[in-house]
C-alpha positions as CSV (number, residue, x, y, z in Angstrom):
1,M,-11.8,-8.0,22.5
2,F,-14.7,-6.8,20.4
3,L,-17.3,-8.7,18.4
4,A,-17.7,-5.6,16.2
5,F,-15.7,-2.5,15.6
6,C,-17.2,0.7,14.2
7,N,-15.2,3.8,14.1
8,I,-17.4,5.9,16.3
9,Y,-15.6,6.9,19.5
10,F,-16.3,8.6,22.8
11,S,-14.4,9.1,26.0
12,P,-14.5,5.8,28.1
13,M,-14.9,7.9,31.3
14,Q,-17.8,9.8,29.8
15,L,-19.9,6.8,28.8
16,G,-18.7,4.2,31.3
17,V,-18.1,1.7,28.5
18,D,-15.0,0.3,26.9
19,T,-14.4,2.4,23.8
20,V,-11.4,3.0,21.7
21,P,-9.7,6.4,21.7
22,V,-8.5,7.3,18.2
23,F,-6.0,9.8,16.9
24,V,-3.7,10.2,13.9
25,G,-0.5,8.2,14.2
26,P,2.8,10.0,14.5
27,V,4.2,9.3,11.1
28,S,1.0,10.2,9.2
29,Y,0.7,13.3,11.3
30,L,4.1,14.5,10.0
31,L,3.7,13.3,6.4
32,L,0.3,15.0,6.1
33,S,1.6,18.3,7.6
34,K,2.9,21.3,5.7
35,P,6.1,23.2,6.6
36,A,5.5,26.7,7.9
37,K,5.8,29.6,5.5
38,G,9.4,30.4,4.8
39,V,10.8,27.0,5.6
40,E,13.1,25.5,3.0
41,K,11.5,23.0,0.6
42,S,14.2,20.5,1.4
43,F,13.2,20.4,5.1
44,S,12.2,16.9,6.1
45,L,9.1,16.8,8.3
46,L,10.1,13.4,9.5
47,S,13.1,15.0,11.2
48,L,10.6,16.1,13.8
49,L,9.6,12.6,14.8
50,D,11.9,12.5,17.9
51,K,10.2,15.8,19.0
52,I,6.6,14.6,18.8
53,L,7.0,11.0,20.1
54,P,7.3,12.2,23.7
55,I,4.0,14.0,23.3
56,Y,2.4,10.8,22.0
57,K,3.8,8.9,25.0
58,E,2.2,11.5,27.3
59,V,-1.2,11.1,25.6
60,V,-1.0,7.3,25.9
61,A,-0.1,7.6,29.6
62,E,-3.1,9.8,30.2
63,L,-5.5,7.5,28.3
64,K,-4.2,4.5,30.3
65,A,-4.8,6.4,33.5
66,A,-8.3,7.3,32.3
67,G,-9.1,3.6,32.0
68,A,-8.6,3.0,28.3
69,S,-7.8,-0.7,27.4
70,S,-7.4,-0.1,23.7
71,I,-6.0,2.7,21.5
72,Q,-6.1,3.2,17.8
73,F,-3.5,5.0,15.7
74,D,-4.7,6.0,12.2
75,E,-1.9,5.8,9.7
76,P,-3.6,6.4,6.4
77,T,-0.4,7.4,4.6
78,L,0.6,3.7,4.5
79,V,-1.6,3.4,1.4
80,M,0.4,6.0,-0.4
81,D,3.7,5.8,-2.4
82,L,6.3,5.8,0.4
83,D,10.1,5.4,0.1
84,S,12.2,3.3,2.3
85,H,13.1,6.2,4.6
86,Q,9.5,7.0,5.2
87,L,8.7,3.3,5.9
88,Q,11.6,3.1,8.3
89,A,9.9,6.0,10.3
90,F,7.0,3.7,11.1
91,T,9.3,1.1,12.4
92,K,11.1,3.6,14.5
93,A,8.0,5.3,15.9
94,Y,6.2,2.2,17.0
95,S,9.4,0.7,18.5
96,E,9.7,3.7,20.7
97,L,6.0,3.7,21.6
98,E,6.0,0.0,22.5
99,A,6.9,0.4,26.2
100,S,4.4,3.3,26.7
101,C,1.7,1.2,25.1
102,S,2.4,-1.9,27.2
103,G,-0.9,-3.3,28.6
104,L,-3.0,-1.7,25.9
105,N,-4.5,-3.3,22.8
106,V,-2.9,-1.2,20.0
107,I,-4.5,-1.0,16.6
108,V,-3.0,0.6,13.6
109,E,-5.6,1.5,11.0
110,T,-5.2,2.2,7.3
111,Y,-7.9,3.2,4.8
112,F,-9.1,4.6,1.4
113,A,-6.9,2.4,-0.8
114,D,-4.7,-0.7,-1.1
115,V,-1.7,-1.0,1.1
116,P,1.4,-1.6,-1.1
117,S,3.3,-4.8,-0.5
118,E,6.3,-3.1,1.1
119,A,4.1,-1.0,3.4
120,F,2.1,-4.1,4.3
121,K,5.4,-5.9,5.4
122,T,6.4,-2.8,7.4
123,L,3.0,-2.4,9.0
124,T,2.5,-6.1,10.0
125,S,6.0,-6.1,11.5
126,L,5.5,-3.2,13.8
127,K,6.4,-3.8,17.5
128,G,3.8,-3.5,20.2
129,V,0.9,-3.5,17.8
130,T,-2.0,-5.9,18.6
131,G,-4.0,-5.5,15.4
132,F,-4.1,-4.0,12.0
133,G,-7.0,-2.5,10.2
134,F,-7.5,-2.5,6.4
135,D,-10.0,-1.0,4.0
136,L,-11.3,-4.0,2.1
137,V,-13.8,-2.0,0.1
138,R,-11.4,0.2,-1.8
139,G,-8.4,-1.9,-1.0
140,T,-9.4,-5.1,-2.7
141,K,-5.7,-6.1,-3.5
142,T,-4.9,-6.0,0.2
143,L,-6.9,-9.1,0.5
144,D,-4.3,-11.0,-1.6
145,L,-1.6,-9.7,0.7
146,I,-3.4,-11.0,3.8
147,K,-3.8,-14.3,2.1
148,G,-0.1,-14.4,1.3
149,G,0.8,-14.0,5.0
150,F,-0.6,-12.4,8.1
151,P,1.3,-12.4,11.4
152,T,0.2,-15.1,13.8
153,G,-1.6,-14.0,17.0
154,K,-2.5,-10.5,15.6
155,Y,-6.0,-9.2,15.2
156,L,-7.3,-8.3,11.7
157,F,-9.8,-5.5,11.6
158,A,-11.5,-6.3,8.3
159,G,-13.1,-3.1,6.8
160,V,-15.8,-4.8,4.8
161,V,-18.6,-2.2,5.4
162,D,-18.1,0.9,3.3
163,G,-17.6,4.0,5.5
164,R,-17.3,6.4,2.5
165,N,-20.5,5.8,0.7
166,I,-24.2,5.4,1.5
167,W,-25.0,2.0,-0.2
168,A,-26.3,-0.9,1.8
169,N,-23.7,-3.6,2.2
170,D,-24.1,-6.8,0.3
171,L,-24.1,-8.9,3.4
172,A,-23.9,-12.3,1.7
173,A,-20.8,-11.2,-0.2
174,S,-19.1,-9.7,2.8
175,L,-19.8,-12.7,4.9
176,S,-18.1,-14.9,2.3
177,V,-15.0,-12.6,2.5
178,L,-15.0,-12.7,6.3
179,Q,-15.3,-16.5,6.3
180,E,-12.3,-16.7,4.0
181,L,-10.3,-14.4,6.3
182,E,-11.4,-16.3,9.4
183,S,-9.7,-19.4,7.9
184,I,-6.5,-17.4,7.6
185,V,-6.2,-15.5,10.9
186,G,-8.3,-17.6,13.2
187,K,-11.8,-17.3,14.6
188,D,-10.7,-15.3,17.7
189,K,-8.5,-12.8,15.8
190,L,-11.0,-11.5,13.2
191,V,-12.8,-8.2,13.9
192,V,-15.6,-7.0,11.6
193,S,-15.2,-3.3,10.9
194,T,-16.1,-0.4,8.7
195,S,-13.6,0.5,6.0
196,C,-12.9,3.8,7.6
197,S,-14.6,6.2,10.1
198,L,-18.2,7.0,9.5
199,L,-17.4,10.7,9.3
200,H,-17.9,10.6,5.5
201,T,-21.5,9.4,5.4
202,A,-24.8,10.8,6.6
203,V,-25.9,10.0,10.2
204,D,-29.2,8.0,10.0
205,R,-31.6,7.0,7.3
206,I,-34.5,7.4,9.7
207,N,-34.1,11.2,9.2
208,E,-35.3,10.9,5.6
209,P,-39.1,10.3,5.8
210,K,-39.6,11.8,2.3
211,L,-36.9,9.8,0.5
212,D,-38.3,7.5,-2.1
213,Q,-39.0,4.1,-0.4
214,E,-37.4,1.9,-3.1
215,I,-34.2,4.0,-3.2
216,K,-34.2,4.3,0.6
217,S,-34.1,0.5,0.8
218,W,-30.8,0.5,-1.1
219,L,-29.1,2.9,1.3
220,A,-27.3,2.6,4.6
221,F,-26.2,5.7,6.6
222,A,-23.9,5.6,9.6
223,A,-26.5,4.1,12.0
224,Q,-27.4,1.4,9.5
225,K,-23.7,0.6,8.9
226,V,-23.3,-0.1,12.6
227,V,-26.2,-2.5,12.4
228,E,-24.6,-4.2,9.3
229,V,-21.3,-4.6,11.2
230,N,-23.0,-6.2,14.1
231,A,-25.1,-8.5,11.9
232,L,-22.0,-9.7,10.1
233,A,-20.1,-10.3,13.3
234,K,-23.1,-12.3,14.7
235,A,-23.3,-14.3,11.5
236,L,-19.6,-15.1,11.7
237,A,-20.1,-16.3,15.2
238,G,-22.9,-18.6,14.1
239,H,-25.9,-16.4,15.1
240,K,-27.0,-15.3,11.7
241,E,-30.2,-13.2,11.6
242,E,-31.9,-14.8,8.6
243,A,-34.7,-12.2,8.3
244,F,-32.2,-9.4,8.2
245,F,-30.0,-11.1,5.6
246,S,-33.1,-11.9,3.5
247,E,-34.3,-8.3,3.6
248,N,-30.8,-7.2,2.6
249,A,-30.7,-9.7,-0.3
250,A,-34.1,-8.5,-1.5
251,A,-32.8,-4.9,-1.5
252,Q,-29.7,-5.9,-3.4
253,A,-31.8,-7.7,-6.0
254,S,-34.2,-4.8,-6.3
255,R,-31.4,-2.4,-7.0
256,K,-29.9,-4.6,-9.7
257,S,-33.2,-5.1,-11.5
258,S,-34.9,-1.8,-11.1
259,P,-35.7,-0.1,-14.4
260,R,-35.1,3.2,-12.7
261,V,-31.4,2.4,-12.5
262,T,-30.8,1.4,-16.2
263,N,-31.3,3.5,-19.3
264,E,-30.0,1.6,-22.3
265,A,-29.8,4.6,-24.5
266,V,-27.6,6.4,-22.0
267,Q,-25.4,3.4,-21.5
268,K,-25.0,2.9,-25.2
269,A,-24.1,6.6,-25.8
270,A,-21.6,6.6,-22.9
271,S,-20.0,3.4,-24.0
272,A,-19.4,4.8,-27.5
273,L,-17.2,7.6,-25.9
274,K,-14.5,5.3,-24.6
275,G,-12.5,4.8,-27.7
276,S,-12.8,8.3,-29.1
277,D,-10.8,11.5,-28.4
278,H,-13.3,14.4,-28.2
279,R,-11.6,17.7,-29.0
280,R,-12.6,20.9,-30.7
281,A,-11.5,20.9,-34.4
282,T,-9.5,24.2,-34.2
283,D,-6.6,24.8,-31.9
284,V,-7.0,27.3,-29.1
285,S,-5.0,30.2,-30.6
286,A,-7.2,30.2,-33.7
287,R,-10.3,30.0,-31.5
288,L,-9.2,32.9,-29.3
289,D,-8.7,35.1,-32.4
290,A,-12.2,34.2,-33.6
291,Q,-13.7,34.9,-30.2
292,Q,-11.9,38.3,-29.9
293,K,-13.3,39.5,-33.2
294,K,-16.7,38.7,-31.8
295,L,-16.4,39.8,-28.2
296,K,-14.0,42.8,-28.7
297,L,-12.6,42.6,-25.2
298,P,-9.9,45.0,-23.9
299,V,-6.5,43.9,-22.8
300,L,-6.7,42.3,-19.3
301,P,-10.4,41.7,-19.5
302,T,-12.2,41.5,-16.2
303,T,-14.8,39.0,-15.0
304,T,-16.0,37.3,-11.8
305,I,-16.3,33.6,-11.2
306,G,-20.1,33.2,-11.1
307,S,-21.9,33.7,-7.9
308,F,-22.8,36.9,-6.1
309,P,-23.8,37.3,-2.5
310,Q,-26.6,35.1,-1.3
311,T,-28.5,37.4,1.0
312,M,-31.0,36.4,3.7
313,D,-33.9,37.7,1.5
314,L,-32.7,35.7,-1.5
315,R,-32.5,32.5,0.6
316,R,-35.9,33.2,2.0
317,V,-37.4,33.5,-1.5
318,R,-36.0,30.1,-2.5
319,R,-37.1,28.5,0.7
320,E,-40.6,29.8,0.4
321,F,-40.9,28.7,-3.3
322,K,-39.7,25.2,-2.3
323,A,-42.3,25.1,0.4
324,K,-44.9,26.3,-2.1
325,K,-45.6,29.4,0.0
326,I,-45.2,31.6,-3.0
327,S,-46.2,31.1,-6.6
328,E,-43.8,30.3,-9.5
329,E,-44.7,33.7,-11.0
330,D,-43.7,35.5,-7.8
331,Y,-40.5,33.4,-7.5
332,V,-39.5,34.2,-11.1
333,K,-40.2,37.8,-10.6
334,A,-38.0,37.9,-7.4
335,I,-35.1,36.1,-9.1
336,K,-35.4,38.3,-12.1
337,E,-35.1,41.4,-9.9
338,E,-32.0,40.0,-8.2
339,I,-30.3,39.1,-11.6
340,N,-31.1,42.7,-12.9
341,K,-29.5,44.1,-9.7
342,V,-26.4,42.1,-10.2
343,V,-26.1,42.9,-13.9
344,K,-26.5,46.6,-13.3
345,L,-23.9,46.5,-10.6
346,Q,-21.4,44.9,-12.9
347,E,-22.1,47.4,-15.6
348,E,-21.6,50.3,-13.1
349,L,-18.3,48.7,-12.1
350,D,-17.4,48.4,-15.8
351,I,-16.7,44.6,-15.7
352,D,-16.1,43.3,-19.2
353,V,-17.7,39.8,-19.1
354,L,-20.7,39.5,-16.8
355,V,-22.4,36.8,-14.8
356,H,-26.0,36.6,-13.6
357,G,-25.0,35.9,-10.0
358,E,-26.7,32.5,-9.7
359,P,-29.5,33.7,-7.3
360,E,-31.7,30.7,-8.3
361,R,-29.1,28.1,-7.1
362,N,-28.8,26.4,-3.8
363,D,-25.5,24.6,-4.4
364,M,-23.4,24.2,-7.5
365,V,-23.9,20.4,-7.6
366,E,-27.3,20.0,-6.1
367,Y,-28.8,22.5,-8.4
368,F,-27.9,20.5,-11.5
369,G,-28.5,17.1,-9.9
370,E,-32.1,18.1,-9.1
371,Q,-32.7,18.5,-12.8
372,L,-31.0,15.4,-14.0
373,S,-32.4,11.8,-14.0
374,G,-30.6,9.2,-11.9
375,F,-30.2,11.5,-8.9
376,A,-31.9,11.4,-5.5
377,F,-31.6,13.9,-2.6
378,T,-31.7,13.8,1.1
379,A,-33.4,16.3,3.4
380,N,-30.9,15.8,6.3
381,G,-28.0,13.9,4.9
382,W,-25.4,16.4,5.9
383,V,-21.7,15.4,5.9
384,Q,-18.7,17.4,7.2
385,S,-16.7,18.8,4.3
386,Y,-13.9,20.7,6.0
387,G,-13.6,22.7,9.1
388,S,-17.2,23.6,10.2
389,R,-18.5,23.4,6.6
390,C,-21.0,20.7,5.9
391,V,-22.5,19.6,2.6
392,K,-25.5,17.5,1.5
393,P,-24.2,15.4,-1.4
394,P,-26.7,14.2,-4.0
395,I,-27.0,10.5,-4.5
396,I,-26.3,9.1,-8.0
397,Y,-28.3,5.9,-8.1
398,G,-28.9,5.3,-11.8
399,D,-28.0,6.2,-15.4
400,V,-27.8,10.0,-15.8
401,S,-29.5,12.1,-18.5
402,R,-30.9,15.6,-18.9
403,P,-34.7,15.6,-19.4
404,K,-34.8,19.3,-20.4
405,P,-32.6,22.5,-20.4
406,M,-31.5,23.5,-16.9
407,T,-30.0,27.0,-17.2
408,V,-31.0,28.4,-20.6
409,F,-34.0,30.3,-19.2
410,W,-32.0,32.3,-16.6
411,S,-29.0,32.8,-18.8
412,T,-30.9,34.2,-21.7
413,M,-32.9,36.4,-19.3
414,A,-29.7,37.8,-18.0
415,Q,-28.2,38.3,-21.4
416,S,-31.3,40.3,-22.5
417,M,-30.5,42.8,-19.7
418,T,-27.1,43.8,-21.1
419,A,-25.1,44.3,-24.4
420,R,-22.0,42.9,-22.7
421,P,-21.1,39.2,-22.9
422,M,-23.0,37.2,-20.2
423,K,-21.5,33.9,-19.1
424,G,-23.6,30.8,-19.0
425,M,-22.7,29.1,-15.8
426,L,-22.5,25.3,-15.5
427,T,-20.9,22.8,-13.1
428,G,-18.6,20.3,-14.9
429,P,-19.1,16.5,-14.9
430,V,-16.1,15.7,-12.8
431,T,-17.1,18.0,-10.0
432,I,-20.7,16.8,-10.0
433,L,-19.2,13.2,-9.7
434,N,-16.7,14.0,-7.0
435,W,-19.1,15.9,-4.9
436,S,-21.9,13.3,-4.9
437,F,-22.4,9.9,-3.4
438,V,-21.7,7.9,-6.5
439,R,-23.3,4.5,-7.5
440,N,-20.9,1.6,-6.8
441,D,-22.3,-0.8,-9.4
442,Q,-20.2,0.5,-12.3
443,P,-16.8,2.3,-12.7
444,R,-16.8,5.9,-11.8
445,F,-15.6,7.0,-15.2
446,E,-18.7,5.5,-16.8
447,T,-20.9,7.6,-14.6
448,C,-18.8,10.6,-15.3
449,Y,-19.2,10.1,-19.1
450,Q,-23.0,10.0,-18.6
451,I,-22.9,13.3,-16.7
452,A,-20.7,14.7,-19.4
453,L,-23.2,13.9,-22.1
454,A,-26.0,15.6,-20.1
455,I,-23.9,18.7,-19.6
456,K,-22.9,18.7,-23.3
457,D,-26.6,19.0,-24.2
458,E,-26.9,22.0,-21.9
459,V,-23.8,23.7,-23.4
460,E,-25.1,23.3,-26.9
461,D,-28.5,24.6,-26.0
462,L,-26.9,27.7,-24.4
463,E,-25.0,28.3,-27.6
464,K,-28.1,28.0,-29.7
465,A,-29.8,30.5,-27.4
466,G,-27.1,33.1,-28.1
467,I,-24.8,32.7,-25.1
468,T,-21.3,33.2,-26.5
469,V,-19.3,32.6,-23.2
470,I,-19.9,29.5,-21.2
471,Q,-18.1,28.6,-18.0
472,I,-18.0,25.0,-17.0
473,D,-16.6,24.8,-13.4
474,E,-14.3,21.9,-12.4
475,A,-13.5,22.9,-8.9
476,A,-13.1,19.3,-7.8
477,L,-11.0,17.9,-10.6
478,R,-7.8,17.6,-8.6
479,E,-9.7,16.5,-5.5
480,G,-10.5,13.2,-7.3
481,L,-6.9,12.2,-7.8
482,P,-6.2,8.7,-6.4
483,L,-3.8,8.4,-3.5
484,R,-1.4,6.3,-5.4
485,K,0.6,8.1,-8.1
486,S,0.5,5.0,-10.3
487,E,-3.3,5.5,-10.7
488,H,-3.1,9.3,-11.5
489,A,-2.7,8.9,-15.3
490,F,-5.9,6.8,-15.7
491,Y,-8.0,9.1,-13.6
492,L,-6.7,12.3,-15.3
493,D,-7.2,10.7,-18.7
494,W,-11.0,10.1,-18.2
495,A,-11.5,13.2,-16.1
496,V,-10.0,15.5,-18.8
497,H,-11.8,13.5,-21.5
498,S,-15.1,14.1,-19.7
499,F,-14.5,17.9,-19.8
500,R,-13.7,17.9,-23.5
501,I,-16.8,15.8,-24.2
502,V,-18.9,18.6,-22.7
503,N,-17.7,21.3,-25.1
504,C,-16.3,19.6,-28.2
505,G,-19.3,20.5,-30.3
506,V,-19.4,24.3,-30.0
507,Q,-18.3,26.8,-32.6
508,D,-14.9,28.5,-32.6
509,T,-16.6,31.8,-31.6
510,T,-18.1,30.3,-28.5
511,Q,-15.7,30.9,-25.6
512,I,-15.4,28.0,-23.1
513,H,-14.2,29.0,-19.6
514,T,-13.5,26.7,-16.7
515,H,-12.8,27.5,-13.1
516,M,-10.7,25.5,-10.6
517,C,-10.1,26.2,-6.9
518,Y,-9.4,24.6,-3.5
519,S,-6.1,22.9,-4.6
520,N,-2.5,23.2,-5.7
521,F,-2.6,22.5,-9.5
522,N,1.1,22.8,-10.3
523,D,1.6,19.0,-10.5
524,I,-1.3,18.5,-13.0
525,I,-0.8,21.6,-15.1
526,H,-0.3,19.6,-18.3
527,S,-3.6,17.8,-17.7
528,I,-5.2,21.2,-17.2
529,I,-3.7,22.4,-20.5
530,D,-5.1,19.2,-22.1
531,M,-8.6,20.2,-21.1
532,D,-8.4,22.6,-24.0
533,A,-10.6,25.3,-22.4
534,D,-10.3,28.7,-24.0
535,V,-10.0,30.5,-20.7
536,I,-9.2,29.1,-17.2
537,T,-9.8,31.0,-14.0
538,I,-7.9,29.5,-11.2
539,E,-7.2,30.0,-7.5
540,N,-3.9,31.8,-7.0
541,S,-3.8,34.5,-4.3
542,R,-4.8,32.2,-1.4
543,S,-1.9,29.8,-2.1
544,D,0.6,32.7,-2.1
545,E,0.7,32.7,-5.9
546,K,2.3,29.2,-6.1
547,L,0.5,28.7,-9.4
548,L,2.8,31.3,-11.0
549,S,5.9,29.2,-10.2
550,V,4.9,26.6,-12.8
551,F,5.0,29.2,-15.5
552,R,8.4,30.6,-14.2
553,E,9.7,27.0,-14.6
554,G,9.0,27.1,-18.4
555,V,5.5,25.7,-18.8
556,K,4.0,27.3,-21.9
557,Y,0.3,28.1,-21.8
558,G,-1.4,29.5,-24.8
559,A,-5.0,29.7,-23.7
560,G,-6.6,32.5,-21.7
561,I,-5.9,32.3,-18.0
562,G,-7.1,34.3,-14.9
563,P,-5.0,33.5,-11.8
564,G,-7.2,35.0,-9.0
565,V,-6.0,38.5,-8.0
566,Y,-7.6,38.5,-4.5
567,D,-8.9,36.0,-1.9
568,I,-12.7,36.0,-1.6
569,H,-12.5,33.8,1.5
570,S,-11.5,36.8,3.5
571,P,-13.6,39.9,4.2
572,R,-10.5,42.0,3.7
573,I,-10.8,44.5,0.8
574,P,-7.6,44.6,-1.3
575,S,-6.4,48.0,-2.6
576,T,-6.1,48.9,-6.2
577,E,-2.3,49.1,-5.8
578,E,-2.1,45.6,-4.2
579,I,-4.2,44.1,-7.0
580,A,-2.1,45.9,-9.7
581,D,1.1,44.5,-8.1
582,R,-0.4,41.0,-8.3
583,I,-1.2,41.5,-11.9
584,N,2.3,42.7,-12.7
585,K,3.7,39.5,-11.1
586,M,1.5,37.6,-13.5
587,L,2.6,39.7,-16.5
588,A,6.2,38.7,-15.7
589,V,5.4,35.1,-16.6
590,L,2.3,35.2,-18.8
591,E,1.6,36.9,-22.1
592,T,-0.5,40.1,-21.9
593,N,-2.9,38.9,-24.5
594,I,-4.0,35.8,-22.5
595,L,-4.2,37.2,-19.0
596,W,-7.6,37.8,-17.4
597,V,-8.3,39.7,-14.2
598,N,-10.8,38.0,-11.7
599,P,-11.2,37.1,-8.0
600,D,-10.1,33.7,-6.8
601,C,-13.5,32.2,-6.5
602,G,-17.3,32.9,-6.4
603,L,-18.7,35.7,-4.2
604,K,-21.6,33.7,-2.8
605,T,-20.4,33.8,0.9
606,R,-19.4,37.5,0.9
607,K,-21.4,40.6,1.6
608,Y,-22.1,43.4,-0.9
609,T,-20.3,45.8,1.5
610,E,-17.1,43.8,0.7
611,V,-17.9,42.8,-2.9
612,K,-18.5,46.3,-4.3
613,P,-15.3,48.0,-3.2
614,A,-13.1,44.9,-3.9
615,L,-14.4,44.6,-7.5
616,K,-14.2,48.4,-7.9
617,N,-10.5,48.2,-7.0
618,M,-10.0,45.1,-9.2
619,V,-11.4,47.0,-12.3
620,A,-9.4,50.1,-11.4
621,A,-6.2,48.0,-11.3
622,A,-6.9,46.4,-14.7
623,K,-7.5,49.9,-16.2
624,L,-4.3,51.3,-14.6
625,L,-2.2,48.6,-16.1
626,R,-3.9,48.9,-19.5
627,T,-2.9,52.5,-19.6
628,E,0.7,51.6,-18.6
629,L,0.9,48.9,-21.2
630,A,-0.4,51.2,-23.9
631,S,2.1,54.0,-23.0
632,A,4.9,51.5,-23.1
633,K,4.3,50.6,-26.7
C-alpha cells in the first residue's frame, strides 16, 4: 500500500508507476446530476443505477487490464443529508461492483464536511471496499465516529492536510491526530492524505517570487501539501524530519503573533456586531416611495448590472499602468474616456439608471481586496473555478479594514457626466469572503463582519459624495451554503446580517440594490427578502425562469426586483418581442411598480457588437410595455 496518498493522479501506463485512477462513484454521479429538461420532477435519478453500473464495471475491467492495482470512487454526497433509500443505493451499488473489483484495492472517498452517523455506518459496511477516506479538516466530528468504531482490517485514509485552502499545515497538531488514529486502526492500516483533491488550491508557492516573505512562510500550495503529507507519513513511521517540523512550528508561531494579522480596533468593532440586528429604520415600501420622489423613474425602469465589455485596449491600459509603463495621469485619462463612452452609450440607448462600466476593475473581488488591509495577492495562484474558467483568489490573512475610499473617485466622476442616476458599484462582504482564500484561525462569520464594516464605510462615503443608487453585489451568497441542511440557518443568519450591516446607515432616499447570479435561489428566497435591499437584480433567463415559480407559489415580495430578461452568457441577441414576452411573464406574478428590466448579469465578457443591439431591444421592450400598461388604465 502507500506511505502517503495525495489526490493527484495520472495514468499508470503513462508514467510507469503505481498510481490510483479516480472517478466519481456511481451513487454520487446520479445524486449530483440533473434530470433533462421536460422530465417530471418526481423522477428518481437513482432509478438509473442499474443502467450505469454495467458501465462502471466496464471501466473497472479496462483499468485492471491497464495494470491498475488500486481504484478510488469519490462519493462526496455521503456527507449530505441522505434518506434511507439513498443510503441503500450505496449498499446496492458496491455489492454489485464487488466481483468486478476483485483483486483491486478499492477506496471510497468523502470530503468537504462531516459524514453523518448513519452514512458512516453505511459507508464502512460496503462490500469489496479496501479503505475509506475522510476529510478530517472540515469533518472534525467524523473523528469521533472513527473512535467509536472502525472496521477491522480496513485502511483509513486520514485527510489531515487541507486540500481546499492555502495555509501551511500545523504538522505537530496533525501528527498528534494521526498517532491517535494509529492506535485505533493499526499502524499498517493508516494512510496520510489530503482532505480532498488539490484541484482547489494553487499549484506551487515557488511561482510567487514577489509575495511577501513572511506571509509566504504561512502558505502551502499543492506542491507544498504533497511535501507535508510525506513528512507526516515519515514521522508516523518513526522517521521524523526535525528540521522541517521546526521550520513549520516557527511559521505557525509567526502567524499567531504577527502584528500584521491582528487589529484590535477591527476585532472590537466586529465583535460588537454579533448581538445586534442591523436594519434600516424604515420599511422598504416607505423607502421606495421616498426614492421614487427623488429619482422620478418610469414604470419598468431599465438598468444594467454593472460591467461593460472589457476590450483588449482597456486591458492593455490597466496592464501598462500596473507595470508602470504609463503614468497615473495617462491612466486616469484613459479610464475617464472609457467611462464617458459607456455613459454616452447608455444615454443614447435611453437606459434609466446608469453604471460607469467598471473599466478600472480587474475582478469584482480582487479589485476591492487590493484596497483593503488584511489581504495578500498571488501573481500565479490560479485555481479552476468551473469549466475552463480560472480565478486567482485573494488571500485574507489578517483583520480587514478600509484605509481609504475605494470607488468614490470613479463613481463621482461618472455621475458628473450625466443627469441620470449613476449606480455606485460594490462587491458585498459575503461574496468577497466566499471568493477568497479565507484565514482559518477564526470563524468565517467574524471575517465576514470585518469585511462588512469596511464596505459599510464605502457605502456611506458614496452617499456623502452624492451617489443616490448603490449596488452591493452578492453573487456568491448561495454558493456559501453548507452541504448539510441543518447548518443552513446559521450561515444564512450571519450572511444576511453582514449584508444589512453594509447599508443600514444610509438615508431612506438612497436606493440600495444587490445582484445575485450563478445559482437557483428559490429555496432561500425568504433569506433574500430578509436582506432588506430596495432592489434586487437576479439571474432568471438562464435558468428557464425558475425564479418566477417561487412567486407563483405565493411568496410575497414588496421590494424592487429585476429578474434578468436575457442571458448575457450567450452571444445571441434577443429580439424586442422576446424580451417583452419575458417581461409579461414577470408581470403575471409581480406587481408592476416593483419590476425592473435588466440583463441577467454584467456585460464584461461580451462584445459591443452584441451589447448595443441587445440593450436597444431591452429598452424598446420596456417602452412597448409601458405604453400598453398606460393604455390599459
